[in-house]
N, C-alpha and C positions, 0 to 999 in steps of 0.2 A: 851259474848265476845268469839270470836273464838280463839282456841289455835293455836300457830304458830308451824308448823311442822319443826323439826330440822333435817337437812340432814347431815349425818356424812361424814367426809372427806374420799374419796376413794370410795364413792358410785358410781354405774354406773346407769345412768338414760337415758331413751329415751325422749328427749326434742324436741318439735315441732321446725322446722327450723325457723319459724317467731318469736320464743321466744329467739333466740340467737343473741347477739349483740357484736360488737367489743369492746374489753376492752381498756379503756384509759391507763391502766398500761402495755400494750404490749410493749416490748422493741424495736420491729421492727417499725421504723418510715417511712422508704422508702416504698411507695406503691408497691404491687405485680404487676408485669407486666402482660399485657393482655395475652401474649403467655403462661406464667406460669399458669395462671388461666384456660386457655383453655386446657392445658395438664392435669391439675388436674381433670377437669370436665370429660375429656375423660377417664382417668384412673378409676375414681369412677363409671362411667357408665359401664365400662367393668368388673371391679373386685370388685365393692362395696367399702365402706369406710374402708380401711385397718387399719387405726389408729384413735382411738377415740379422738376427741378434749378434751382438759382439760378446765373446766369452773369453775366459782364461782358464787354464787347467787348474783343478783343485789338487792341492798337495796335502800330505799328512804331516804329523809332527816332525818327522825326520826328513821332510822335503821331497818325499816320493809321491808320484801321481796316484790318485785314488781311482781314476777312471771316470770321474765326474767332472763337470764344468760349471763354473760360476758365471752367471749372466750379468755382465757389466752394463750393457745397454740392451734394452728390450725386455725388461721384467714384465711389462704389461702384455707383450706378445706371448711370453711363457705362460702367464696366468690364463690368457685366452685359450691357448692350446690345451692346457690342463682342464679347462671348463668343457671343451669339446670332447676330450677323452672321457671325462666324467659322464657326459651324455651319450657315450658309446658311438660318437660320430667318427672318432679315430682311435687307433690303438695307443696304449700307454707307452709303447716302444716306438711310436711313429718317428721316423727320422726327420730331424729339423736341420736345415742348412744354416750353419753358423760361421762367423768369421772369428778366427783366433787372434787376439791381440795381447802380446806379452811384452811389447816394447814400451808402452805408455803406462802411466800410473792409472789404475782402474778408477779410482775416486775422481781424478781430474777429468778423464774423458766422459765419465757419467755426468759430472756437473756441466761440462762443456756442451754435451748433447741436449741438455734441458735449458741452458741459458742462452746459447747463441742462435738457436733456431727462431724463426719468425712465424707466428701463427698466420694462417690465411685470414684475410679480411672477411668479415661476415658477408659483405656485399658480393665478394667473389664466390663464396659458398652458395649464396642464394641463387646466383645466376648459373652456377655449375649444376645445381640440382634441376633448374629449369631446362638447361641444355640436355641433361640426361632424359628428361621427360619428352622433350621435343624431338631429339635426334634418335634416341634408342626406342622410343615408344613405351618406356616403362611407366607404369601407374604408381600411385603413392604407396600401395602395399608392397609392390615389388622393390621399389627403391628402399623402403623401410627395412625389408628383410636383408638387403645387401649391405646396409650400413648400420644395422643393429639399433635403429631408433623406431619410435612409434610412427604409424601412418599419419597421425595428427600433426606431429612435428614436421613431417615431410610436406604436408599440405600447407603448413604455415610458411615454410621456406620457399615453396613454389609460388605462393601468393606474394611474398616479399620480392621474389625474383621477377615478378610481373609488374612491379612499380615502374612508373614512368622513368625513362633514362635520365631525365633532367634531375629528378629527385634522388635517384640512386647516386648520381655524381655528387650531389650536395651531401649525401650521407657519407660517401667515401672521404670527402674533404673535411668532414666534421661539422658542417653547418647544421645538419639535422641529426637528432639522436635516434637510436633504435626505436624508442617508444613513439616518437613522432612518425617515423617511417611506418610502423605498424598501424598507426591511426590512419594514415593515407591509404594503406593497403586494404582498408575495409571494402573498397570496391576496386575493380580493375579498369575503371574508366580513366585513362591517362589525361584526357582533356580536363575532366573534373578535378583530378588531383592537382594539375598545374594551376587551374583557375583558383582553387581554394588556397594554394600556396601564395599566389600573387596577392590575394585579398587579406592575408594575415597581417596583423599589426605587431606590436611588441609582445602581445600575448600569444604564444605559440604552444600552449599546453596541449597534450594529446587529447584531453577531453574536448577542448574547443575544436580541434581539427576533426575529430570523429563526429561531433555534432554537426559541423558544417558539411561534412561529406554525406551525411544522412538526413539533412534537414527536410528534404522533400519526401521522406519515407516515414513509415509508422513503426515504432518499436513493437516487438513481439508481445510485450507486456501491456500494450495499449488495450483499453477496455473493448474497443471494437474487435480487435484480434481475439481476445479472450472469449467474447460472445459468439463470434462466427466460428472460431476454431481454425487452427493452422491447417489441418488436413482439408477442411472444406474449402478454404481459400486456395490451397494448392490444386485441389481437384477442379476448381473453376478456372484454372489457368494462371493464377497469381504466382509471381516469382518472389522468392525469399532470399534476402542477402544475409549470409551468415558471417558473424565476426569470429574469425579463427583465433583471435588473440585474447579472448576472455574465457574464463573457466567453463561457463555454461554454453558457450557458443553464441550467446546473444541472438541477434537477428533483427532484421527490419523487413517489413512488407513493402514492396516497391510500388505496387499498383494501388494507390490510395482510393482512386475512383471505384475500382472493383470492390475493395473492402467496404466502402460506404454503401455501395449498392447491395452487397450481400447482407450487411447488417440491417439495412432498411427492409429488405425482403423478408428476413427472418422475423423482425419485429412486426411486419405487416401480417405475416402468417399467424403469429400469436394474437394479434389484434382481431383478425377475422374470426379465429376460433373463439375468442372471448365474446365478441359481438353475437355470434350465433348461439353460444351457450347461455348468455345472460340476457339477450334481447335488447341491448342498447341501440339507440338510433344510429350512432356512429362509433367507430373505434379507429383511431389513427396511430401510426408509429411516429416516433420522434427520437432522433439521436441525442438531442438536448431538450430539456424541459423548457417550453416556451413561456418564460416569465413575461408578465405584462400582456397575456393573451386576452384579458377582459372577460374570461369565463366566470360564471358564478358557481360556487361549489355547494353541492347538496350531499347530505349524509344519510345513511340508513336509519330507519326508525325501529324502536322496540316493538316486537311482535308479541301481542298478548297470546298466551297459551289458552287452549280450550279448557272448559271445566273438567273434562275427562283427563286431559294431560296434567292439570293442576292437582287433581285428586291422586293420580298415579304417582306424581312426584312427591306428594306428601307421604303416601304410603311407603315408597321406597326409602325416604329419609327416615321414617320411623323404624323401618326394618334394619337399616344400616346402624342407627343409634342403638337398637336392642342388641345387634351383633357385636358392636363395640363394647357395650357394657358386659356382655357375656364372656368375651375373650380378653378383657382389658388387662388382666394380671398374667396372661400367658405370653412368654417371649417368643417361643418357636411355635407358630401356628401350623396345624395339620394342612397338607396340600389342598384337601377339599374345602377347608374353611378359607384359605387364601384365595381359592378360585371363586368362592361365594362373594368375598369382599370385592374382588376385581369385577365381577359381573354387576354387582349393585352400583359400584362407582361408575362403570361404563354406561349403565342405563340412566343414571342421574345426570351424567354429562350430556347425554343425548337429549335430555329434557331441560337443559339449562336455558339461559336467556338467549333469545334469537333476535337478530337484527336484519332487516331487509329494506331495500330501497322502495320508495313509493312507485307503483307501476306508472303513474303519470310522469314522474321524474325520469324513469328508465326510457319511456317512449320519447321524451324530449332531450334527454341527456346523452352523454357519451363517455368514452374512455380514451386516455392517452397511454400507450405502451411505450415507456421511455427507457432508453439504455442507461442504466445506472453507472455510477463511478466504479463499481466493483466488477463490471462486465456482465451483470445479470439484468434481465428485464424488470422494470419497476412499473407497477400498474397504478394509474391514477384514475379512480372512478368518480362518477357523479359530477361531471363538468357540463354546465348549461351555457350554450352560446347565447349571446344577446338576441339573435334573431329567433331563437327557439323559446324565449321566455313566454309564459302564458299571457295573453292579452288582458289588460286591465278592463274591468267591467265599465261600460259606458254609462255615465250619469244622465238621468232624465232632465231635460231643460225645464220642463213644466211639471207642476204637481198634478198627478193624475187623480187626486182626491182620495186615494186609498192609503191610509196610514198617516203617520206623523210626518212633519216636514223634515227633510234631511239636515236642516240647520239646527232646529230646536225642537225639543219635545214639549208636551203639554206642561211639564213642570218647569220649562225654561232652561233646562240643563243643556250644555253643549254636547252634541253627538257627532262622532266621526262619520264621514260619508262613505268610508270604505277602509279596508286594511291598509294601514300605513299612512292614511291621509291625516292631515292636521286640520282640526276645525278652526274656522275663523272666529274671532271674538264675537260673542253674542251682543247685538246692538239693539237699541230701541227702534221702533218703527219710524222714529223721526230722523233727524240728522245724525250721521255717524260721528263717533268720537274722533277727536283730532289725533294726529300722529303723536304730537307732543304729549297729550294726555295719556295715550296708550303706553308710551315709554315711561311716564311718571308712575302710573299704576302698577305696571309689571315690575318696575324697579323695587317698589315697596313689597310686592309679592315675593320677589327674589330675596330681599333682605329678611323677610319673615321665614322663608324656607331655610335660609342659611342658619338662622337662629334656632329653628325647631330641630333641624338635623344635627346641628352642633351640640345640642343638648341631649341627643339620643345616639350614643356610640354604636349601638347595634344597627340602627337604621342607616347610619353613615357608612358602616361596613357593607351593608347590603347595596346601597347606592353606588359605592365605589366598585364593588365586584361587578355589578350590572353594567356600569359604564365601561369597565375594562373588557367585559365579555362581549358586548356588542361591537367594540372596536376590534376585537380579536377574531370573531367568528362571522361577522356580517359585513356586507359591502358598505361603502361610505354613505350611499344614499339611504340606507335603511337603519342607520345608527341612531335609534330613538332614545336619547338620554340627554337630560338637561345639565348633567354633571360634566363640566368641561375638563376632561383629563386627557393628556396627550400620551399616547403609547406608540413608540417607534421601535420596530424590530429590524435591526440591521441585517442585511443579506450577507451571511458569513461565507457562503460558498464562493462569493466573488474574491474573498481573500485566501481561502483554503479549499480548492475544489474537492468535493467529496466529504466535507466535514459533516454535512447533514446525514450522511450514511454511516457515520462513526457510531460506536455503541451508544454514546450519549445522544447523538442526533436521532437514532432510531427510538430510544426511550421517549424522547420529547414527541416524536411523531405519533407514537402509540398513545401517549397521554392526550395529545391534541385530538386524535380521532375518537378516542373514548368519550371525551367531553362533547365533541361535535355531534355524536349520535344521541347524546342525552338532551342537548339543548333543543328547543322547539325550532321548527323550520323557519318561522317568520320572526323578524326582529321585534315586532310589537308585542309578541307573546313572551319575550324573554324576561320582562320585569316580573310577571306573575310567577314564572318558574324560579328565578333567582330568589325572590322574596320567600318562596316556600322551601328553600333549601335549609337543611339542618346546619348547625355551626361547623361541623366537620367538613361537610361537602363545600360549604361556603368558603372556608379557608383553603381547601384544596384547589378550588377554581381560581381564587385570588392568587395563590402561589403560581399556578400555571401561567396566568395572564401576565403577572409581574415578571416572571422569569424570561418571557419572550422579549421584554424591553431592555434586558441587560446587554450592555456593549462594553466589553473590556479589551477590545482590539487596540493594539498600539499602532495606530496609523500615523506615519510621519507627516501626512498632509492635514491631520486633524489632531493636534497634540492636546491631550487633556490630562496632565499629570495628576490633578486632584481626583479625577474620575478613576484613574489607574490605581491611585492609592486606596480609593474606596473599594475597588475591586479586590484588593488584597485583604482589606478588612472584612468584606463580605465572604470571601473564600475562607477566611479564618473562622468566621461565625458559623458557616455552613459545614466546617470540617471537611472541605473539599479534598478529595483524593483523586488526582488525575490519572493514577495508575489503572483506574477502572475503564478509562476511555482512550488512553494513548499509550503506545509502546515505542521504544526507540528502534527504528528500522532504517535500512538504507534509504528508502523512499521518504520517510517522515522526518529524518534528521541527519543520519550519519553520512549520507551521500551528498548533503547540502552544506556541510561545514568543512573547515580546513582539517588537514591531518593532525595538527596540534590539538584541535578541539576533540577529535576522536580519541587521541591518546589521553587527554585530560578526563574524558568521560569514563574510559575503561580503568584508568588509574584510580579515580574516585570510587567507582563501583566495585571493582574486582582487585586490581593491582597485581603484583607478583608476576607469575608466569604468563598470565593473559596479556600483560603489557609487553613483555619480552617477545611474545609471538608476533606482535605487530611490527617489530623492528625490521626495516628494510622492505616492507611490503609497499606495493603501489596503492594509490588512493582507492580504486574500486575494490581490490582485494582486502585492504585494511578495513574498509567500511563493512564488508560482508563478515570478516572475522570478528569485528567489534559487535556486530548485531548478534552473533552466536554467543559471545561472551556476556553481553548485557541482558539477553533474554530472560534468564532466571532471576536477575537482580531487581527488576522493576525500577530501574534508574530513571530519573526525570531531570531534564535541564532546569536551570534556575528559574526561567520564566514560567514554568508549569508547577513549581513547588508552592505549597501553601505556607505562608509565613506563620511561625509559631509565636504565641505571645511571650514577651520577655518577662521573666520572673520579677515580681515586685521586690524591690530592695527593702530589706528590713530597716525600720527606723532606728537611727543611732540613739543610744541612751542619753538622756539629758543629765550630763554630769553635775550640773548645778543643783538639780532637784535631788539627785542621789546624795550629794554632800549635805544638803539641807536636812535630809531625813536622818 
């Protein structure tokens, strides 16, 4: 019979790894996370096993030793060693130095080891990582490998370790939170960090701190940065400040002057190319559209096709019509027929309507190449400066005896002396009419016009459309209409920058340009043009002009509740669907409301798991997660929803009448 070896408590043994087992008496029931085991494995690989596990001998049912040992303290180290063995970094029988404890209750010492220890303060950890980098010369990747974390995490800790000592002390004592410390750590400028801290009031939110730390810098999402490109900015010597504490790295461009110069230079190159290609007198860049510049706008004119082109277009149309009739009943067309259709349509498109600027306008006019809200160049053609306007023809002071008088013809009818000029009232050769009489007579003429137009709805519609059109498309000095209609178009970009470049804004711009190219260049010719429009075109032009006068902005400085109510009624009548021009994004809504509002939006639109995923997230992460959840739902906030008409209540039956029957 073999004698049983008695192992004294406190003995240190080298036990093969495959002889170590998890103790059923271990107080820790929650499994170790994979990341924690990875970090332990990396630490052991770099520095060895710094703390020996505590074990007790395993016994069988009869109380005899099995040759294995149960790990009371150090289960995470055992799992990390097994992970290294699985990766073939060590043997499965690798000896592990352990301390045997048979004197104490295994469950109690396991609990004690987890309860009584004090974790290192994060500030100590941040500074310790920084000391490793400074004293040992370790880079982020090497430190990451030695501690089993990502290089990005190491860079974050190094950045936090570089925060001003004053702020680090405030963090240690609990005056600052970790989120606030991360906001200060956006830059390594200690003086700026302390300056921002001193300027803080009761509001010390991380967002406010981060904004104050970067107020003189330009976000990487700024339209100038998008237009120039981060790489081009960096190649020009610009520095970029990265935010290590956001998911996408964020970033700010620190040299604003350089960025503006690069953007203007790029716009200027595009302007020069445009001027050379199209022949304009001038072409200039602009970071912002110069509203109130005083330029007059001209538009391209319709170019008449030659008789040869018109004949060719008619022949192609006939050929396409015959081909359609021939293959109308066939669903799957042969490849050669499809190619024939494509060729005919391409040739017809090439012979379609063409518009071109008048050469005289091009020789006097210019182009602005403006940086748009989306970071792309926007081209504004056909701008005439006041000094480039064509000179008005000089009127002769004396009659040269050739032709009729500029004031009156032989028939005595008033004649204009030139385009846009207003004729003086025709007077007898004797004394002129008094001002009072002129007022009297023209008042009677006005009342007569009102009566005549009021009795002719079609003519009234034409006069209204003409009055609105000249106010919409022509400068104030050329608005030749006796119908006094006020049309004010509110400047919406002042309330929501970039709104004119939204889908709805672009559609309005395209509609405006299309009408501008159709209307005559001179305001005095507009009446004849509008008078000749068909009813469909007349209503289309009216709709466009009226639409520009709509103002449904809820401005607290100009409260108009009745007008806002009318906007709801108008939206209902138009069956307005704002989902075609607005989507809920971080920039448009979610990043500008409270966390409660974000949760309300996701709850209303999606609910369920999507709401649960928001729980515990910080505001920026919550807004981004909500944007992803709301994208397929087409959710709208209440201010953008079109009210639906309330169903009419059915009339209650007249009980008296029924009884009488």
